[in-house]
C-alpha positions as CSV (number, residue, x, y, z in Angstrom):
1,M,0.0,0.0,0.0
2,K,1.2,3.5,-0.8
3,S,1.9,5.9,2.0
4,V,1.9,9.7,2.2
5,S,2.4,12.0,5.1
6,L,-0.2,14.8,4.7
7,H,-1.2,17.2,7.4
8,L,-2.3,19.0,7.1
9,K,-12.4,44.8,-18.1
10,A,-13.4,46.6,-15.2
11,A,-13.2,50.3,-14.1
12,G,-9.8,52.0,-14.1
13,S,-7.2,53.0,-16.6
14,A,-5.4,50.4,-18.6
15,A,-1.8,49.9,-17.6
16,P,0.8,51.3,-20.0
17,A,2.9,48.8,-21.8
18,P,6.1,48.3,-19.7
19,P,9.5,47.9,-21.2
20,T,10.4,44.3,-22.1
21,P,11.4,42.7,-18.7
22,Q,14.5,40.7,-18.2
23,G,14.6,37.3,-16.6
24,P,12.2,34.3,-16.7
25,I,8.9,34.8,-18.5
26,A,7.1,33.2,-15.5
27,L,8.0,36.3,-13.4
28,V,6.7,38.9,-15.9
29,Y,3.1,38.9,-14.7
30,G,1.2,37.4,-11.8
31,F,-1.0,35.2,-14.1
32,R,2.2,33.6,-15.6
33,A,3.6,32.8,-12.2
34,F,0.5,31.4,-10.5
35,F,-1.9,29.9,-13.0
36,L,0.0,26.8,-14.0
37,P,1.2,25.8,-10.5
38,A,-2.3,26.4,-9.1
39,L,-4.0,24.4,-11.9
40,L,-1.6,21.5,-11.5
41,W,-1.9,21.6,-7.7
42,S,-5.7,21.4,-8.0
43,V,-5.2,18.2,-9.9
44,V,-2.5,16.7,-7.7
45,A,-4.3,17.6,-4.5
46,M,-7.5,16.1,-5.7
47,G,-5.7,12.9,-6.7
48,L,-4.2,12.6,-3.2
49,W,-7.6,13.1,-1.7
50,L,-9.1,10.4,-3.8
51,G,-6.2,8.1,-2.8
52,L,-6.8,8.9,0.9
53,F,-10.6,8.4,0.5
54,S,-10.3,5.1,-1.3
55,G,-7.7,3.8,1.2
56,E,-4.8,3.6,-1.3
57,L,-2.9,6.2,0.7
58,V,-2.4,6.2,4.5
59,W,-3.2,9.3,6.5
60,S,-1.0,10.6,9.3
61,G,-2.2,14.1,9.8
62,A,-3.3,16.0,12.9
63,L,-6.7,16.8,11.3
64,S,-8.9,14.6,9.2
65,P,-8.2,13.8,5.5
66,S,-11.3,15.7,4.5
67,A,-10.1,18.8,6.4
68,W,-6.8,18.7,4.5
69,H,-8.7,18.3,1.2
70,G,-10.9,21.3,1.9
71,H,-7.9,23.4,3.0
72,E,-5.8,22.6,-0.1
73,M,-8.6,23.3,-2.5
74,L,-9.6,26.6,-0.8
75,F,-6.4,28.0,0.7
76,G,-4.1,26.3,-1.8
77,A,-5.3,25.9,-5.4
78,L,-8.1,28.6,-5.4
79,A,-5.9,31.0,-3.5
80,G,-3.2,30.5,-6.1
81,L,-5.6,31.1,-9.0
82,A,-7.0,34.2,-7.3
83,S,-3.5,35.5,-6.8
84,G,-2.6,35.2,-10.4
85,F,-5.8,36.9,-11.5
86,L,-5.8,39.8,-9.1
87,L,-2.1,40.6,-9.4
88,T,-2.7,41.0,-13.2
89,A,-6.1,42.8,-12.8
90,V,-4.8,45.3,-10.3
91,A,-2.0,46.4,-12.6
92,N,-4.6,47.0,-15.3
93,W,-7.1,48.8,-13.0
94,T,-4.6,51.1,-11.4
95,G,-2.2,51.7,-14.3
96,Q,0.7,50.7,-12.0
97,P,3.6,48.5,-13.2
98,P,2.7,44.8,-12.6
99,F,4.1,43.0,-9.6
100,R,6.9,41.0,-11.1
101,G,10.6,39.9,-10.9
102,W,12.1,38.8,-7.6
103,P,9.2,40.1,-5.4
104,L,6.8,37.9,-7.5
105,A,9.2,35.0,-7.1
106,L,9.2,35.4,-3.3
107,L,5.4,35.5,-3.3
108,L,5.2,32.4,-5.4
109,F,7.8,30.7,-3.1
110,G,5.6,31.5,-0.1
111,W,2.6,29.9,-1.7
112,L,4.6,26.8,-2.7
113,A,6.2,26.6,0.8
114,G,2.7,26.6,2.3
115,R,1.7,23.7,0.1
116,F,4.8,21.7,1.0
117,M,4.7,22.4,4.7
118,V,1.0,21.7,5.1
119,G,1.4,18.5,3.1
120,F,4.4,17.3,5.2
121,A,3.5,18.9,8.5
122,A,5.1,16.1,10.5
123,L,8.6,17.4,9.3
124,F,8.1,20.8,10.8
125,P,7.1,22.4,14.1
126,P,3.4,23.0,14.0
127,W,3.7,26.7,14.8
128,L,6.0,27.1,11.8
129,V,3.5,25.5,9.4
130,A,0.8,27.8,10.8
131,V,3.0,30.9,10.4
132,V,4.3,30.1,6.8
133,D,1.0,29.0,5.3
134,G,-1.2,31.2,7.5
135,S,0.6,34.5,6.6
136,Y,0.2,34.2,2.8
137,L,-3.2,35.7,2.3
138,F,-2.4,38.6,4.8
139,V,0.8,39.4,2.8
140,F,-1.1,39.2,-0.4
141,A,-3.7,41.6,0.9
142,V,-1.0,44.2,1.6
143,I,0.5,43.7,-1.9
144,L,-3.0,44.3,-3.4
145,F,-3.6,47.4,-1.3
146,W,-0.3,49.2,-2.2
147,P,-1.0,50.1,-5.8
148,M,-4.6,51.1,-4.9
149,A,-3.3,53.4,-2.2
150,R,-0.7,55.0,-4.5
151,T,-3.3,55.8,-7.1
152,R,-6.2,56.5,-4.6
153,L,-8.5,54.3,-6.6
154,W,-10.5,53.3,-3.6
155,I,-13.2,51.7,-5.6
156,H,-11.0,48.6,-5.8
157,A,-10.0,48.7,-2.1
158,V,-12.7,46.3,-1.2
159,F,-10.6,43.4,-2.2
160,P,-7.8,43.5,0.4
161,P,-10.2,43.3,3.3
162,L,-11.8,40.3,1.8
163,F,-8.4,38.7,1.5
164,V,-7.8,39.4,5.1
165,L,-11.2,37.7,5.9
166,W,-10.1,34.8,3.8
167,G,-6.8,34.8,5.7
168,L,-8.6,34.8,9.0
169,G,-10.4,31.6,7.9
170,N,-7.0,30.0,7.2
171,L,-5.7,31.2,10.6
172,L,-8.7,29.6,12.4
173,F,-8.0,26.3,10.5
174,H,-4.4,26.3,11.8
175,L,-5.4,27.2,15.3
176,D,-7.5,24.0,15.3
177,G,-4.5,22.0,14.0
178,L,-2.4,23.5,16.9
179,G,-5.1,22.3,19.4
180,L,-5.9,25.9,20.4
181,L,-9.4,26.2,18.9
182,H,-11.7,23.2,18.7
183,G,-13.8,23.4,15.6
184,G,-11.6,26.0,14.1
185,A,-11.0,24.0,10.9
186,T,-14.7,23.8,10.1
187,L,-15.3,27.5,10.9
188,G,-12.2,28.5,9.0
189,L,-13.2,26.7,5.9
190,R,-16.7,28.2,6.1
191,L,-15.4,31.7,6.5
192,G,-12.9,31.2,3.7
193,V,-15.6,30.1,1.3
194,D,-17.8,33.0,2.3
195,A,-15.0,35.5,1.7
196,L,-14.1,34.0,-1.7
197,L,-17.7,33.9,-2.8
198,W,-18.1,37.6,-1.9
199,I,-15.1,38.4,-4.1
200,I,-16.9,36.5,-6.9
201,V,-20.1,38.5,-6.3
202,I,-18.1,41.8,-6.6
203,L,-16.3,40.6,-9.7
204,A,-19.6,39.5,-11.2
205,G,-21.0,43.0,-11.0
206,R,-17.9,44.5,-12.6
207,M,-16.7,41.8,-15.1
208,F,-19.4,39.3,-15.7
209,V,-21.9,42.1,-16.5
210,N,-19.4,43.7,-19.0
211,F,-18.6,40.4,-20.6
212,T,-22.3,39.6,-20.9
213,K,-23.1,43.0,-22.4
214,S,-20.4,42.6,-25.0
215,A,-21.7,39.2,-26.0
216,L,-25.3,40.5,-26.6
217,P,-26.5,41.6,-30.0
218,P,-25.7,45.4,-30.5
219,A,-29.4,46.2,-30.4
220,E,-29.7,44.8,-26.8
221,Q,-26.6,46.3,-25.3
222,A,-27.9,49.8,-24.6
223,G,-30.7,48.5,-22.5
224,F,-28.6,46.0,-20.5
225,R,-28.3,47.7,-17.1
226,P,-28.7,45.5,-13.9
227,P,-31.0,47.3,-11.4
228,P,-28.9,49.1,-8.7
229,V,-31.3,47.8,-6.0
230,V,-30.6,44.2,-6.9
231,E,-26.8,44.9,-7.0
232,M,-27.0,46.4,-3.5
233,A,-29.1,43.5,-2.2
234,A,-26.5,41.0,-3.5
235,H,-23.7,42.6,-1.4
236,L,-25.9,43.0,1.7
237,A,-26.8,39.4,1.3
238,M,-23.1,38.4,1.5
239,A,-22.7,40.3,4.7
240,G,-25.7,38.5,6.1
241,V,-24.2,35.1,5.2
242,I,-21.0,35.9,7.1
243,L,-22.9,37.0,10.1
244,A,-25.1,33.9,10.1
245,D,-22.1,31.6,9.7
246,L,-20.2,33.3,12.5
247,L,-23.1,33.9,15.0
248,A,-25.6,31.1,14.3
249,P,-23.9,28.3,12.2
250,D,-25.9,25.2,11.5
251,S,-29.1,26.8,13.0
252,R,-32.6,27.1,11.5
253,L,-32.1,30.9,11.5
254,S,-29.0,30.5,9.4
255,G,-30.9,28.2,7.1
256,A,-33.6,30.8,6.6
257,V,-30.9,33.5,5.9
258,L,-29.2,31.2,3.3
259,L,-32.5,30.6,1.5
260,G,-33.1,34.4,1.2
261,V,-29.5,34.9,0.0
262,G,-29.9,32.3,-2.6
263,G,-33.1,33.9,-3.8
264,V,-31.4,37.3,-4.1
265,H,-28.6,35.9,-6.3
266,L,-31.0,34.0,-8.4
267,V,-32.9,37.2,-9.1
268,R,-29.7,38.9,-10.0
269,L,-28.7,36.2,-12.4
270,M,-32.2,36.3,-14.1
271,G,-31.5,39.8,-15.2
272,W,-28.3,38.8,-17.1
273,R,-30.1,37.3,-20.1
274,S,-28.2,34.1,-19.8
275,V,-30.0,32.4,-22.7
276,R,-28.8,35.1,-25.1
277,V,-25.2,34.4,-24.4
278,A,-25.3,30.6,-24.2
279,H,-23.4,30.4,-27.5
280,V,-20.3,32.1,-26.0
281,P,-18.5,29.5,-23.8
282,M,-16.5,31.8,-21.6
283,V,-19.5,33.9,-20.8
284,W,-21.9,31.0,-20.5
285,V,-19.6,29.2,-18.0
286,L,-19.6,32.3,-15.7
287,H,-23.4,32.4,-15.7
288,L,-23.5,28.7,-15.0
289,G,-21.0,29.1,-12.1
290,Y,-23.1,32.0,-10.7
291,L,-26.2,29.8,-11.0
292,W,-24.5,27.3,-8.7
293,L,-23.6,30.1,-6.4
294,A,-27.3,30.9,-6.0
295,L,-28.3,27.2,-5.9
296,G,-25.6,26.5,-3.3
297,Y,-27.2,28.9,-0.8
298,L,-30.6,27.4,-1.5
299,L,-29.3,23.9,-1.0
300,R,-27.4,24.8,2.2
301,G,-30.5,26.5,3.5
302,A,-32.7,23.4,2.7
303,A,-30.1,21.1,4.3
304,L,-30.3,23.1,7.6
305,L,-34.1,23.5,7.6
306,W,-35.4,20.2,6.2
307,A,-32.3,17.9,6.1
308,V,-33.1,17.1,2.5
309,L,-29.4,16.4,1.9
310,P,-26.2,16.5,4.0
311,E,-24.8,20.1,4.4
312,T,-21.4,18.9,3.3
313,T,-22.9,17.8,0.0
314,A,-24.7,21.1,-0.4
315,W,-21.4,22.9,0.2
316,H,-20.0,21.3,-3.0
317,A,-22.5,23.2,-5.0
318,H,-20.3,26.2,-4.1
319,T,-16.9,24.7,-4.1
320,V,-17.1,22.5,-7.2
321,G,-20.0,24.3,-9.0
322,A,-19.5,28.0,-8.4
323,L,-15.8,28.3,-7.6
324,G,-14.7,25.5,-9.9
325,L,-16.6,26.7,-13.0
326,I,-15.9,30.4,-12.5
327,A,-12.2,29.8,-12.0
328,A,-12.1,27.6,-15.1
329,G,-13.7,30.4,-17.0
330,I,-11.6,33.4,-15.8
331,V,-8.2,31.7,-16.0
332,P,-8.2,31.2,-19.8
333,R,-9.8,34.6,-20.5
334,V,-7.0,36.3,-18.6
335,S,-4.4,34.1,-20.2
336,M,-5.6,34.7,-23.7
337,A,-6.1,38.5,-23.3
338,H,-2.6,39.0,-21.8
339,T,-0.7,36.8,-24.3
340,G,-2.3,38.3,-27.5
341,R,-4.4,35.2,-28.3
342,P,-7.8,35.5,-29.9
343,V,-10.7,34.9,-27.7
344,A,-12.1,32.6,-30.4
345,M,-9.8,30.0,-28.9
346,Q,-12.4,29.6,-26.2
347,R,-14.1,26.9,-28.4
348,L,-11.3,24.5,-27.3
349,L,-12.5,24.9,-23.7
350,W,-16.0,23.5,-24.1
351,P,-14.8,20.0,-22.8
352,V,-13.3,21.6,-19.7
353,F,-16.5,23.4,-18.8
354,L,-18.7,20.3,-19.5
355,L,-16.4,18.1,-17.4
356,L,-16.8,20.5,-14.5
357,A,-20.5,20.8,-15.0
358,G,-20.6,17.0,-14.8
359,A,-18.4,17.0,-11.7
360,V,-20.9,19.1,-9.6
361,L,-23.9,17.0,-10.8
362,V,-22.1,13.8,-9.9
363,R,-21.1,15.1,-6.5
364,L,-24.6,16.3,-5.6
365,A,-26.6,13.4,-7.2
366,G,-24.2,10.5,-7.1
367,A,-25.8,7.0,-6.6
368,S,-23.8,6.8,-3.3
369,Y,-21.5,8.9,-1.2
370,A,-18.4,7.1,-2.6
371,V,-19.6,7.4,-6.2
372,G,-20.2,11.1,-5.6
373,I,-16.8,11.8,-4.3
374,L,-14.8,9.5,-6.6
375,G,-16.7,10.4,-9.8
376,S,-16.7,14.1,-9.1
377,G,-13.0,14.0,-8.3
378,V,-12.1,12.2,-11.4
379,L,-14.1,14.7,-13.6
380,W,-12.4,17.6,-11.7
381,M,-9.0,16.2,-12.4
382,A,-9.8,15.6,-16.1
383,A,-11.1,19.2,-16.5
384,F,-8.2,21.0,-14.9
385,S,-5.6,18.7,-16.4
386,L,-7.1,19.6,-19.9
387,E,-7.1,23.3,-19.1
388,A,-3.5,23.2,-17.9
389,F,-2.5,21.4,-21.1
390,L,-4.3,23.9,-23.3
391,L,-2.9,26.9,-21.5
392,W,0.6,25.6,-21.1
393,P,2.0,27.0,-24.4
394,M,0.6,30.5,-23.9
395,L,1.7,30.8,-20.3
396,T,5.2,29.6,-20.9
397,R,6.0,31.5,-24.2
398,P,6.1,35.2,-25.1
399,R,3.1,37.0,-26.4
400,I,2.3,36.2,-30.0
401,D,1.9,39.9,-30.9
402,G,5.4,40.8,-29.8
403,R,4.3,43.1,-27.0
404,P,5.8,42.8,-23.5
405,G,3.7,40.9,-21.0
C-alpha cells in the first residue's frame, strides 16, 4: 500500500505597456507565475484526496483527511488562481507596473512553501507550518492594497479586506491544528468560502456584466443595465451570510438566511439574459457558475431547515459548482487576453466546462457517497488537467503579438 504524510475589463485606466522585462517569463506577470502551478496543484491535491478516501494512501495528519482536502482546495489551489488573477487585474485597474521579478518569485515561493509544509507537516514544528501558510493571504492583501493606495482608486480597495477575511479563515484552521481552537478547521473553511464567494459577487457586478453586455447583440446592449437595488441587495446578502455563519452556524435561523440569500442571487442572475449568451463559452460558464452560487445557498438552507441532503454535499455546489466553474472560465480569459491570443480559442474549452458541469452534478446526485466523491473528483482532475494542457503554451511562451507581458 502506498503511503503519504499529509497534514495538514473593469473600471480604471489600462496599464501602459512596460519595457520588455529581463529574466524568466514566468515572473513577468502574476498570471504567468501562478496559473500553471495552481491548476496543476488542483489536480494533484484532488488525486491525493481520492487516494486517501479510497484507502490507497495512508493518512498521518493531525486533522482529518477531508479537512486537509478542503484546506488545499480553498487555501491552496483557489488562492493561487486568485493571486494570479488579481495581481494581473490590479495592474490594469490602477495603471501601475505589474508586480513582477524577484518580489513575485518570493510570493510564489511563499505559496509553494505553504503547500509543501501543510502536506508534510510532520517534518516541521506545528507553529512554523501555521505561520508560513497562514501568513500568505495577509501578505497578499498588503500587496494588493499598495497600488490602490498609491493611485487612490478606492473603488478597488474592497478586495484587500476580503483577502484578510479569507486569511482569518486560514488562521482559524491552523489554530485547530495546533489544538488551540476546537472546531476552528470547520469554521475557517466556512469563513474562507464566504470571503471568496463575496469576491466573486463583486467581480460579477464588474466583469461578468461587462462580458455579458459585449456578448449580446448590439441592439440589446444599450438596454442592459442591472438594477442598482438588486446589485446592492446582492452585497448586503453576502454580509448576512458571514454574520449567520459566525453567529448562528448550522441553525434554522442560518438556514432561513441562506434561502433568502440564494433567492437574491437567483434574481440577480435572471437579469443577465443568460439564454442570449449561451453560444459564448467563456460567458456561459460564468453564468453557470453563478447559478451554482445561488443554488448553493438554496441547497445549504434546505439542508439546515429540512435535512433534504447533507450540508457537506450542499457545500460542494459552491466549491465545485460556483468556484470551480468560475475559476475555469476566468483563467483562460486572462491568459488569452494578456498573451495576445484571440478569444475565439475559447471553443477549445467546451470540454473543460462540460467536465466540471458534470463534476458538480455527480457530487450532488451520485448514486452513493463514494460514487459522488470519486466520480466528481475524477471529472475535476480531467477538467483542470485539460485546461492546464491547453494553457501551457501561452503561459510559458512570449506574447504572440510581440508586445511585452
